[in-house]
C-alpha positions as CSV (number, residue, x, y, z in Angstrom):
1,M,-6.4,-9.3,-1.3
2,I,-4.3,-10.5,1.7
3,L,-3.7,-8.9,5.1
4,I,-0.3,-7.3,5.7
5,R,1.0,-9.0,8.9
6,H,4.2,-8.8,10.8
7,P,5.0,-9.7,14.4
8,D,6.9,-6.4,14.9
9,L,4.5,-4.2,13.0
10,D,4.2,-1.7,15.8
11,V,7.9,-1.5,16.2
12,I,8.4,-0.9,12.4
13,K,5.6,1.7,12.4
14,N,7.0,3.6,15.5
15,K,10.6,3.6,14.1
16,Y,9.3,5.1,10.8
17,T,7.1,7.5,12.6
18,N,9.8,8.9,14.8
19,I,12.1,9.5,11.8
20,I,9.3,11.3,9.8
21,V,8.2,13.4,12.8
22,D,11.7,14.8,13.3
23,K,12.1,15.6,9.6
24,V,8.7,17.4,9.4
25,L,9.6,19.4,12.5
26,D,12.9,20.3,10.9
27,R,11.1,21.6,7.8
28,I,8.8,23.7,10.0
29,D,11.9,25.2,11.6
30,S,13.2,25.9,8.1
31,I,10.0,27.9,7.3
32,F,10.5,30.1,10.4
33,E,14.2,30.5,9.6
34,L,13.3,31.6,6.1
35,I,10.7,34.1,7.5
36,R,13.4,35.6,9.8
37,L,15.8,35.8,6.9
38,L,13.3,37.7,4.7
39,E,12.4,40.0,7.5
40,S,16.0,40.7,8.4
41,T,18.1,43.5,7.0
42,T,21.3,41.5,7.3
43,E,23.1,40.8,4.0
44,I,22.2,37.3,2.6
45,K,25.6,35.7,1.9
46,I,26.0,33.3,-0.9
47,E,28.0,31.0,1.3
48,F,25.0,30.6,3.5
49,I,22.8,29.7,0.6
50,E,25.2,27.1,-0.8
51,G,25.1,25.3,2.6
52,N,21.3,25.4,2.7
53,H,20.3,25.4,-0.9
54,N,17.8,22.6,-1.0
55,K,16.1,23.7,2.2
56,L,15.9,27.3,1.2
57,S,14.7,26.5,-2.4
58,G,11.9,24.2,-1.3
59,G,11.1,26.4,1.7
60,I,10.6,29.6,-0.2
61,A,8.3,28.0,-2.8
62,A,6.3,26.5,0.1
63,L,6.3,29.8,2.1
64,L,5.0,31.9,-0.8
65,N,3.0,29.1,-2.6
66,D,4.8,29.8,-5.8
67,R,7.4,27.5,-7.4
68,K,8.9,30.3,-9.4
69,Y,10.8,31.4,-6.3
70,S,12.7,28.2,-6.0
71,A,15.9,27.8,-8.2
72,K,18.4,25.2,-9.0
73,K,21.3,27.6,-9.2
74,T,22.6,29.3,-6.1
75,I,22.9,32.7,-7.8
76,D,19.3,32.5,-9.0
77,L,18.1,31.6,-5.5
78,L,20.0,34.5,-4.0
79,T,18.4,36.9,-6.5
80,N,14.9,35.5,-5.7
81,L,15.5,35.8,-1.9
82,E,16.7,39.4,-2.3
83,D,13.7,40.3,-4.5
84,C,11.3,38.8,-2.0
85,R,12.9,40.7,0.8
86,K,12.5,44.0,-1.1
87,S,8.8,43.3,-1.7
88,I,8.1,41.6,1.7
89,S,5.0,43.7,2.3
90,N,3.3,42.1,-0.7
91,F,3.6,38.7,1.0
92,K,2.5,39.8,4.5
93,N,-0.9,38.1,4.5
94,R,0.5,34.9,3.0
95,I,3.3,34.7,5.6
96,E,1.0,35.3,8.4
97,G,-1.3,32.5,7.1
98,V,1.7,30.1,6.9
99,Q,2.8,31.0,10.4
100,K,-0.7,30.2,11.8
101,T,-0.9,27.0,9.8
102,V,2.5,25.5,10.8
103,T,1.8,26.2,14.4
104,L,-1.0,23.6,14.0
105,F,1.6,21.0,13.5
106,D,3.0,20.3,16.9
107,K,4.9,17.1,17.6
108,K,1.8,15.2,18.7
109,T,-0.3,16.3,15.7
110,I,2.4,15.2,13.3
111,H,2.9,11.9,15.1
112,D,-0.9,11.3,14.9
113,L,-0.9,12.1,11.2
114,V,1.9,9.7,10.5
115,S,1.0,6.8,12.8
116,S,-2.7,6.7,13.3
117,P,-4.8,3.8,12.0
118,P,-6.5,4.3,8.6
119,E,-10.0,4.9,10.1
120,K,-8.7,8.1,11.9
121,L,-6.5,9.6,9.1
122,K,-9.2,11.4,7.1
123,N,-10.7,13.0,10.2
124,L,-7.3,14.2,11.4
125,Q,-6.7,15.9,8.1
126,D,-10.1,17.5,7.9
127,V,-9.7,19.0,11.4
128,I,-6.5,20.8,10.3
129,L,-7.9,21.9,6.9
130,K,-10.9,23.6,8.7
131,T,-8.5,25.8,10.7
132,T,-6.3,27.0,7.9
133,T,-6.6,29.2,4.7
134,C,-4.3,26.8,2.8
135,T,-6.0,24.6,0.2
136,L,-5.4,21.0,-0.6
137,S,-3.0,22.0,-3.5
138,D,-0.9,24.3,-1.4
139,I,2.8,23.8,-1.8
140,L,3.3,24.1,1.9
141,F,1.6,20.8,2.6
142,E,3.6,19.2,-0.2
143,Y,6.8,20.5,1.4
144,L,6.0,19.4,4.9
145,F,4.8,15.9,4.0
146,S,6.9,15.3,0.9
147,Y,6.6,11.8,-0.5
148,K,9.5,12.3,-2.8
149,G,11.6,14.0,-0.1
150,F,11.0,11.2,2.4
151,Y,11.2,8.3,-0.1
152,E,14.4,6.8,1.3
153,D,12.6,6.4,4.6
154,I,9.4,5.1,3.0
155,K,11.1,2.4,1.0
156,A,12.5,1.0,4.2
157,I,8.9,0.0,5.2
158,G,8.8,-2.7,2.5
159,E,12.2,-4.0,3.5
160,S,11.3,-4.1,7.2
161,L,7.9,-5.8,6.6
162,N,9.7,-8.4,4.5
163,L,6.6,-8.4,2.3
164,K,7.4,-10.5,-0.8
165,V,4.1,-10.5,-2.7
166,C,1.7,-7.7,-3.5
167,P,-1.1,-7.7,-1.0
168,Y,-3.6,-6.4,-3.5
169,C,-3.3,-9.2,-6.0
170,N,-1.1,-11.9,-4.3
171,R,0.3,-12.6,-7.8
172,I,3.4,-10.5,-8.3
173,Y,6.7,-10.5,-6.3
174,I,7.6,-7.1,-4.8
175,T,10.8,-8.3,-3.0
176,T,13.4,-5.5,-2.5
177,V,16.7,-6.3,-4.2
178,V,19.7,-4.0,-4.6
179,I,20.9,-4.5,-8.2
180,D,24.1,-2.5,-8.3
181,E,26.7,-0.6,-6.3
182,D,24.9,2.7,-6.8
183,D,22.1,1.4,-4.6
184,K,19.7,1.1,-7.4
185,I,16.9,-1.2,-6.3
186,I,13.9,-3.1,-7.5
187,G,11.0,-3.5,-5.0
188,P,7.5,-2.4,-4.2
189,T,5.8,0.8,-5.3
190,Y,3.8,2.5,-2.6
191,D,0.1,3.0,-3.2
192,H,-1.6,5.8,-1.3
193,F,-4.8,4.2,-0.2
194,F,-6.2,7.7,0.2
195,P,-4.7,9.4,-2.9
196,K,-2.1,12.0,-2.1
197,A,-3.5,14.5,-4.6
198,T,-6.7,14.9,-2.5
199,N,-5.1,14.0,0.9
200,P,-1.7,15.8,0.9
201,L,-1.4,15.7,4.7
202,L,-1.5,11.9,4.5
203,S,1.3,11.5,1.9
204,V,3.7,9.9,4.3
205,S,1.2,8.3,6.8
206,F,2.3,4.8,7.6
207,Y,-1.1,3.2,7.0
208,N,-1.6,5.1,3.8
209,L,1.4,3.6,2.2
210,I,0.7,0.2,0.8
211,P,3.7,-1.7,-0.6
212,S,2.3,-3.1,-3.9
213,C,3.2,-4.1,-7.4
214,Y,3.3,-1.6,-10.3
215,L,0.3,-3.2,-12.0
216,C,-2.0,-2.8,-9.1
217,N,-0.7,0.6,-8.0
218,S,-0.1,2.5,-11.2
219,T,-2.1,0.7,-13.9
220,L,-5.3,-0.5,-12.1
221,K,-5.8,1.7,-9.1
222,H,-3.8,4.8,-10.0
223,E,-5.6,7.8,-8.4
224,K,-9.0,6.2,-7.9
225,E,-10.7,7.4,-4.7
226,F,-10.7,4.7,-2.1
227,S,-12.5,4.6,1.2
228,L,-12.8,2.1,4.0
229,D,-16.4,1.6,3.2
230,T,-15.9,0.8,-0.5
231,H,-12.6,-1.0,-0.7
232,L,-10.4,-3.5,1.3
233,H,-7.5,-1.9,3.1
234,P,-4.6,-4.4,3.4
235,Y,-3.8,-3.4,7.0
236,K,-7.4,-3.9,8.1
237,H,-9.1,-6.3,5.7
238,E,-8.6,-9.5,3.7
239,M,-10.8,-11.5,1.5
240,G,-10.4,-14.6,3.7
241,S,-13.6,-16.7,3.7
242,D,-15.7,-13.8,2.4
243,A,-14.4,-14.4,-1.1
244,V,-12.7,-17.7,-2.1
245,F,-11.3,-18.9,-5.3
246,D,-13.4,-21.6,-6.9
247,F,-13.8,-23.5,-10.2
248,V,-16.7,-25.4,-11.8
249,L,-16.7,-29.0,-10.7
250,D,-19.7,-31.2,-10.1
251,A,-18.5,-34.0,-7.8
252,T,-21.9,-35.5,-7.3
253,T,-21.1,-37.8,-10.2
254,T,-17.8,-39.1,-11.5
255,P,-16.6,-36.1,-13.5
256,I,-15.1,-36.4,-17.0
257,R,-11.7,-34.8,-16.7
258,N,-11.4,-33.3,-20.1
259,K,-14.8,-31.5,-19.6
260,I,-13.9,-29.8,-16.3
261,D,-13.5,-26.1,-16.5
262,F,-10.4,-25.3,-14.4
263,K,-10.7,-21.5,-14.9
264,P,-10.7,-20.0,-11.4
265,F,-13.1,-17.3,-10.3
266,L,-13.8,-15.6,-7.0
267,N,-16.9,-16.9,-5.2
268,V,-18.2,-14.1,-3.0
269,K,-20.0,-15.6,0.0
270,V,-21.2,-12.6,1.9
271,A,-24.7,-11.1,1.6
272,K,-25.1,-8.5,-1.2
273,D,-26.5,-6.0,1.3
274,S,-23.5,-6.4,3.7
275,P,-20.6,-3.9,4.2
276,E,-18.2,-6.7,3.4
277,Y,-19.8,-7.2,0.0
278,K,-19.6,-3.5,-0.8
279,R,-15.8,-3.6,-0.2
280,L,-15.4,-6.7,-2.4
281,E,-17.7,-6.1,-5.4
282,K,-18.9,-3.2,-7.4
283,T,-22.3,-2.2,-6.1
284,V,-23.1,1.3,-7.4
285,E,-20.0,3.2,-8.7
286,D,-17.7,1.6,-11.3
287,D,-14.6,2.2,-9.0
288,W,-16.1,0.5,-6.0
289,G,-15.0,-3.0,-4.8
290,S,-11.5,-4.2,-4.7
291,I,-12.2,-7.3,-6.8
292,N,-13.5,-5.0,-9.5
293,V,-10.7,-2.4,-9.3
294,F,-7.8,-4.8,-9.3
295,K,-9.5,-7.0,-12.0
296,L,-8.9,-10.1,-9.8
297,N,-11.3,-12.4,-11.7
298,E,-9.9,-11.4,-15.0
299,L,-6.3,-11.8,-13.9
300,Y,-6.8,-15.1,-12.0
301,A,-8.7,-16.6,-14.9
302,T,-5.2,-17.1,-16.5
303,H,-4.1,-19.4,-13.7
304,N,-6.2,-22.5,-14.7
305,D,-3.0,-24.6,-14.8
306,V,-2.5,-24.1,-11.0
307,V,-6.1,-25.2,-10.4
308,E,-5.7,-28.2,-12.7
309,E,-2.5,-29.3,-10.9
310,I,-4.1,-29.1,-7.5
311,H,-7.1,-31.1,-8.7
312,D,-4.8,-33.7,-10.2
313,K,-3.0,-34.2,-7.0
314,F,-6.3,-35.3,-5.4
315,D,-7.3,-37.5,-8.4
316,E,-6.9,-41.2,-7.8
317,N,-5.9,-41.5,-11.5
318,S,-2.8,-39.4,-10.6
319,Q,-0.5,-42.2,-9.4
320,C,2.3,-39.8,-8.4
321,Y,0.3,-38.3,-5.6
322,S,-2.7,-40.5,-4.8
323,D,-1.0,-43.0,-2.5
324,S,0.6,-40.3,-0.4
325,I,-2.5,-38.3,-0.1
326,K,-4.7,-41.3,0.9
327,K,-2.2,-42.2,3.6
328,L,-1.4,-38.8,5.0
329,L,-4.1,-36.3,4.2
330,D,-6.2,-37.4,7.2
331,N,-3.3,-37.7,9.5
332,L,-1.2,-34.6,9.1
333,A,-1.1,-33.4,12.8
334,S,1.8,-31.1,13.4
335,S,3.3,-31.7,10.0
336,K,0.3,-30.3,8.1
337,S,2.1,-27.1,6.9
338,E,5.2,-29.0,5.8
339,F,3.2,-31.7,4.0
340,Y,1.1,-29.1,2.3
341,R,4.1,-27.0,1.2
342,F,5.8,-30.1,-0.2
343,H,2.8,-31.3,-2.2
344,F,1.3,-28.0,-3.3
345,S,4.4,-25.8,-3.5
346,N,3.0,-23.0,-1.4
347,Y,2.2,-21.9,2.2
348,Y,-0.7,-23.3,4.1
349,D,-1.3,-20.7,6.8
350,D,-2.9,-17.4,5.7
351,S,-0.3,-15.6,7.9
352,D,2.3,-16.7,5.3
353,F,0.3,-15.8,2.1
354,N,2.6,-12.7,1.7
355,K,5.6,-15.0,1.0
356,R,4.6,-16.5,-2.3
357,P,2.4,-15.6,-5.3
358,L,-1.0,-17.4,-5.6
359,A,-0.9,-18.6,-2.0
360,K,-4.6,-17.8,-1.4
361,L,-5.7,-19.4,-4.7
362,T,-3.7,-22.5,-3.9
363,R,-5.2,-22.8,-0.4
364,D,-8.8,-22.1,-1.5
365,I,-8.6,-24.7,-4.3
366,F,-7.0,-27.2,-1.9
367,D,-9.8,-26.6,0.6
368,K,-12.4,-27.3,-2.1
369,M,-10.7,-30.6,-3.1
370,K,-10.1,-31.7,0.4
371,Y,-13.8,-31.2,1.3
372,I,-14.7,-33.3,-1.7
373,Y,-12.1,-35.9,-0.7
374,D,-13.4,-36.0,2.9
375,Q,-17.0,-36.4,1.8
376,T,-16.3,-39.2,-0.6
377,K,-13.1,-40.8,0.9
378,F,-11.8,-41.0,-2.6
379,Y,-11.9,-38.8,-5.7
380,K,-11.6,-40.1,-9.2
381,T,-12.3,-38.7,-12.7
382,Q,-13.0,-40.6,-15.9
């Protein structure tokens, strides 16, 4: 797990927030427009429906909390609207409830729901839900905060952040690439840290949308319930020095190379009764702990070749690298990052871990070998 960083993160968030706020307000206006239409005695003209089909179709389903009133064909939607108008008295309580609910969503409230930090999101949603008769599964919330409807704006988040590797696993590229003239793209999927099924008002919240790979999002996490107490949030947390990649190597004696176990594993260094440990490792529930959910030990165990290569670059038996390491490793100064990237084919600074797969693994194993090298002033295997 690596931290999502960007020097213009607030700018990206605010730009996205302003777009979504305007669109949600427009959908609220559509709800009131639809109410006026149903309560009016003026003839509903088919030309009006043709020009507002998508808005009216989604709006009426949300207004009445029933998908049967939406329709793909204009003539069917016209029939539904006319039927609803004739029986408007049957929907009086529902319409009044919707009117009261949407008035809760003023510009500031919507802005807060979209842009607030993750620790505030659940409480914001709970406050609104306590003052409305609408339930979590109400179509009205799905309509106002439509993940699918706003996807074009959401996918711009990954492009703007220039996030190249999944923050959950740091193994798989999620670079956005346009692959044909019809604007078909490959890129990140967007995990809802707080699942949208149980948190519909947070479906388009900036800090609830984690650009991630398909494996982490859909296969491993899916709709598991996450919280800030039980899992790492990529905008707030990182494994850092709390959990580092390691492998079994006894450097107190001269190790025999063909007996070294290069299989990496995560060495969790925080106390088991600490909040940090709870977010990292499973403690009580099976779905607790990000290392557990994203199967990081199991997945990284396949990367023993990377560990072996880093080890060999420190080994004095490795003539390709030993001379340069002996001469330069203790005298890197301002060229440390460049030297590291050249020799270990990855990024040294944790702020760059989002640029290349296995960046944290590479740095952690490098740190282990450098520590051994610094202690012994040489390193050699039999």
